[in-house]
Every structure is written in structure tokens, then in C-alpha cells.
C-alpha positions in Angstrom: 0.0 0.0 0.0 1.4 3.4 -1.0 2.2 5.7 1.9 1.9 9.5 1.5 5.1 11.5 1.4 5.9 14.9 2.7 5.8 17.9 0.4 9.1 18.2 -1.6 10.1 21.6 0.0 9.8 20.2 3.6 11.6 17.0 2.6 14.4 19.0 1.0 14.8 21.2 4.1 14.9 18.1 6.3 17.5 16.5 4.1 19.7 19.6 4.2 19.3 19.7 7.9 20.4 16.0 8.2 23.4 16.6 6.1 24.5 19.6 8.2 24.0 17.6 11.4 26.1 14.8 9.9 28.9 17.1 8.9 28.9 18.7 12.3 29.0 15.3 14.0 32.0 14.4 11.9 33.9 17.3 13.6 34.4 19.6 10.6 34.5 22.5 13.1 31.2 24.0 11.8 28.6 25.4 14.3 25.8 23.0 15.5 22.4 23.9 14.3 20.1 25.4 16.9 16.7 24.2 15.7 15.4 21.1 14.1 13.2 21.3 11.0 10.1 19.1 11.3 6.8 18.5 9.6 4.1 20.4 11.3 1.8 18.4 13.5 -1.9 19.2 13.4 -4.4 18.5 16.1 -7.6 16.5 15.7 -9.9 16.1 18.7 -13.4 15.1 19.4 -16.0 16.1 22.1 -17.3 12.5 21.9 -14.1 10.7 23.1 -10.5 11.5 24.0 -7.3 10.0 22.6 -7.0 6.3 23.5 -10.5 6.1 25.0 -13.5 4.1 23.9 -15.6 5.5 21.1 -19.3 5.8 22.2 -21.7 3.3 20.7 -23.6 6.0 18.9 -20.7 6.3 16.4 -20.5 2.6 15.7 -22.5 -0.1 13.8 -24.2 -0.9 17.1 -25.6 2.6 17.4 -26.6 5.3 15.0 -23.5 4.8 12.9 -22.9 8.5 12.4 -19.5 10.2 12.3 -18.3 11.7 15.5 -17.8 15.5 15.9 -14.2 16.5 15.0 -12.2 19.6 15.6 -9.1 20.4 13.5 -6.3 22.7 14.7 -2.8 23.8 13.7 -3.7 23.9 10.0 -0.4 25.0 8.3 -0.1 28.2 6.1 -0.4 27.4 2.4 -3.0 24.6 2.9 -5.3 24.4 -0.1 -7.4 21.5 1.1 -7.9 19.0 3.9 -8.5 15.2 3.8 -9.6 12.7 6.4 -9.0 9.0 6.5 -10.4 6.8 9.3 -9.3 3.2 9.5 -8.8 0.1 11.7 -5.4 -1.5 11.6 -6.5 -4.4 13.8 -9.1 -5.9 11.4 -8.6 -9.6 10.8 -7.9 -9.2 7.0 -5.7 -6.1 7.3 -6.4 -2.4 7.7 -10.1 -1.7 7.2 -11.1 1.7 5.9 -14.1 3.3 7.6 -14.1 6.8 6.1 -12.4 8.7 3.3 -13.1 12.4 2.7 -11.2 14.8 0.4 -11.5 18.3 -0.9 -12.4 19.8 2.5 -11.9 23.6 2.5 -8.7 24.6 4.3 -10.5 26.9 6.7 -12.7 24.0 8.1 -11.9 23.6 11.8 -15.1 21.9 13.0 -16.9 18.9 11.5 -20.1 18.4 13.4 -21.5 15.1 14.4 -23.0 13.2 11.4 -20.7 15.4 9.2 -20.8 12.5 6.8 -24.3 13.6 5.8 -23.4 17.3 5.2 -19.9 18.0 3.7 -18.6 21.5 3.5 -18.3 23.2 0.1 -16.6 21.0 -2.5 -15.7 18.1 -0.2 -16.4 14.6 -1.5 -16.8 11.2 0.2 -14.6 8.3 -0.9 -15.6 4.6 -0.8 -15.0 2.8 2.5 -14.3 -0.9 2.8 -18.0 -1.6 3.5 -18.3 -0.6 -0.2 -20.3 2.5 0.7 -19.6 6.2 0.2 -19.4 8.1 3.5 -18.8 7.0 7.1 -19.0 3.4 8.3 -18.5 3.2 12.1 -16.4 0.7 14.1 -17.8 -2.8 13.8 -15.2 -5.3 15.0 -15.9 -9.0 15.6 -17.6 -9.5 19.1 -15.1 -9.7 22.0 -12.3 -8.1 20.0 -11.1 -4.6 21.0 -9.8 -2.6 17.9 -8.1 0.8 17.5 -9.6 3.4 15.1 -7.5 6.2 13.8 -9.0 9.4 12.5 -6.3 11.0 10.4 -6.3 14.5 9.0 -4.0 15.8 6.3 -3.3 19.4 5.2 -2.4 19.5 1.5 -0.7 22.1 -0.7 -3.2 21.5 -3.5 -6.8 20.8 -4.3 -7.4 17.1 -4.6 -8.6 16.2 -8.1 -10.6 13.0 -7.4 -14.2 12.1 -8.0 -16.6 11.1 -5.3 -16.2 7.4 -4.5 -12.4 7.4 -4.7 -10.7 4.8 -2.4 -8.1 5.3 0.3 -5.4 4.1 -2.1 -6.5 6.7 -4.7 -6.3 9.4 -2.1 -2.9 8.4 -0.9 -1.6 8.4 -4.4 -3.1 11.9 -5.0 -1.6 13.2 -1.7 1.9 12.0 -2.4 4.4 14.9 -2.2 1.7 17.4 -1.2 1.3 16.9 2.6 2.1 20.0 4.6 1.0 18.6 8.0 -1.0 15.8 9.6 -2.5 14.7 12.9 -4.5 11.8 14.2 -6.9 10.8 16.9 -7.2 7.2 18.1 -10.2 5.7 19.8 -11.0 2.1 20.6 -14.2 0.0 20.4 -15.1 -3.5 21.5 -18.4 -5.2 20.9 -19.9 -7.4 23.6 
């Protein structure tokens, strides 16, 4: 599965920084750099659950199966669009995709509950692994606790994908265009 890469400018800066550190470590007499260059970390939180805690039943297949409210912070300058991927790496057959959204306007900081039903201007749903467009909540096998990652990406371009694109399609489209990212992890276990 293709993994997204950091925007070329950020990667180039990080590479130059690594070379400078390497040269300084080799004792060439040059001054040590004072700051590290890193990829901006964004914040993604929810009023429904906190990092590492259980996702309420309402947002799962055992409840109303609506998307939880999300808040996005730390959106980097130069962001042209946002994307969200929610998935479960603990699924028996490999990572299971629950939600793919792309083309979210860059000034979007709040996604209300059941946001999957009402996307902000220009945003489009991708296809999840339930073979549906939109959100599909946690639904692990009974007795098995799984982790669910809600990941947000800030992109330096508008994503040019049609509604119904898959996670793999989105990852390819984001390659080299990620300015920042963040994630929120919640758990769920069916009885």
C-alpha cells in the first residue's frame, strides 16, 4: 500500500538539515544547528471521546453509525485542502477503511456530528471498505477490541478525485503534497 510523502520543500529542508548535522558530527568545526526542522503536527480532537479512550456506541455499527464530531487545529499556512481517513489496523484481514473524505476547504476547523451527511463546500466522500460512500463506524468482531485512527491531512493542492475514490486513490493523489497531519485514536469493543 502506498504511503503519502511529505511535500518536496519540507523533505528537501529536512535532508539539508540531516546533512548539516552529519557534517557537524564528523567534527568539521562548523557550528551546530540550533533548531530542528520538522513536519508540522496538526491537532484532531473530538468532544465524543479523547485520545486512547472508547468510542461511544452512537458512532458505531451498534448505534446510529454517524461520524463523531471532530475539531481540527494547527492547519499550516499554504494549505489548499484537507483530507480525512479513518481506519482500523486491527481488522482480521488487514487495515479496514471506515471513512475517506477529500477536498475539505482549508478553513474548516469543526466537523459536526454526522458530518458525513453534510460535507462543506466542494468536499467529497470516498468509498470505504463496506463498499459505501461516506462514514461506516467501528464494527469489530464480538469480543475483540480494535483501534480506530481518525487522520487529518493538510495538502498544498486541491485534490482532483471524484466522489467514490478509495483510500489508495487518495494516498496516491496526496503523495508529495502533505504540509501537515494529525491523528486521533479511539477504541471500540463489541460485547
